[in-house]
Structure formats: C-alpha cells, structure tokens
Steps between C-alpha positions, in 0.01 A plus 500: 500500500431237239285605203508174313689177514796666328505865623612595850552859616672568830707762682863486395769371733863605510590175320285613204702818442739360233206382285311826554808696396538292181138572404545864602795533263282382211233753601768772515611416145144489366409832666808665344632666815863480386504859371428620856686259728696179481372174645686420820450148632626577851266800530188308403590217737549751783169671417316167493649392835382830650150470350461141620604598854289821515134461603421782253667310216326248280688250283304215342599222266292291263607140455390274218626143474757569771654803326465865595332658198370827641585765755316793656594747765418831653497716810225613737538842665308802637386730220719809506211749489283309751697279738174348627451332161718196435580446135736284303691488176591212275872502429508199271256251351638267239406159368718322250334517155454124468316488838281810477172329420345416833782630720506880466146568621539261795829667594330840491214364716753389759689830482180693572407262782847529657471881482159493670634263766784748561242772560489670159179687423608579143751355256677638193617294203745593224475438125833532324485682168736242349304191605148483346361808682159489327438139601625556853291817535191315379564224754532756781178676398312167493621445857373841619815709470494844340781698344650749743842612379743441219869482592796624298861418568839613377857450601647813656850616429 
C-alpha cells in the first residue's frame, strides 16, 4: 500500500528478515529489555520466518526512499475465554526516529487492516513504559483504543 510518493507499506517477505532484525535490535535496546533477556539474532529470525509463513501472523514493513524504516507485527488468535471471538495482539511496532513523522500512523493503519483481514474482531496494542508511554497512550486513545491492562515483567531466578 502506498501512502505517498515516498512511503510504501507491505507484508514482509523472508528476504526482508535481516533488515527487520536490525531494526528490531534497535527497538530492543531502546525498550531496555536486556535486564530480562538477551537479544538473540537467530531466535528473532526464526520467529519472523514463522510469523511470515503463518496465516495468523502479521509482519509489515514500511519503506521510505527504498529503505525499510519501520516494522510492525502481531498475531491473530481465538480469545481464550471466548473462542468464538477472534482477537489479536501487536508484538512489535517500531519506526526509526528520523522517519516517524508520517510513517508510524500509516503503519498502524495497515496493521489494523491486516488484523481485520485475518479475521480479528478486536486488537490490542502495547505501550512500553520506557518509550514515550504518555504520547503512545494518547495516540491509541485518539484512535479508539482504551486502556485494559498494565503489564509487569521480571527475570526469574
């Protein structure tokens, strides 16, 4: 899907995985996950291959001036307390800081559309506490989302 002469958003292909992984590593660093788990390049590449191949997986890339500058992905699945309701969950949504203006909202539009096309009746988004949570929360509310849960994480052992 082309949003302007310089922004294209499309489903990711296996050939895109190295670039997605590079952007994902920057997201991982920014989100400060290192106190919980280490980044593992082979694992993310395996996960992305599986998501691209799975009809319930969504992996999108945003391209500006021929370069991948944003990524988004999630899963669609039956809701555990009502298997008749198909829902979905964003797993990652990241646009490089220098490309955010004009790309992030379009990428989210495409993520929601891909979820609906996969049968999702509802969709959940995440706002990381370490990455501008107030601004992200405000964006979600403007788009019709409401707060539902707040997650906490720790490393066990």
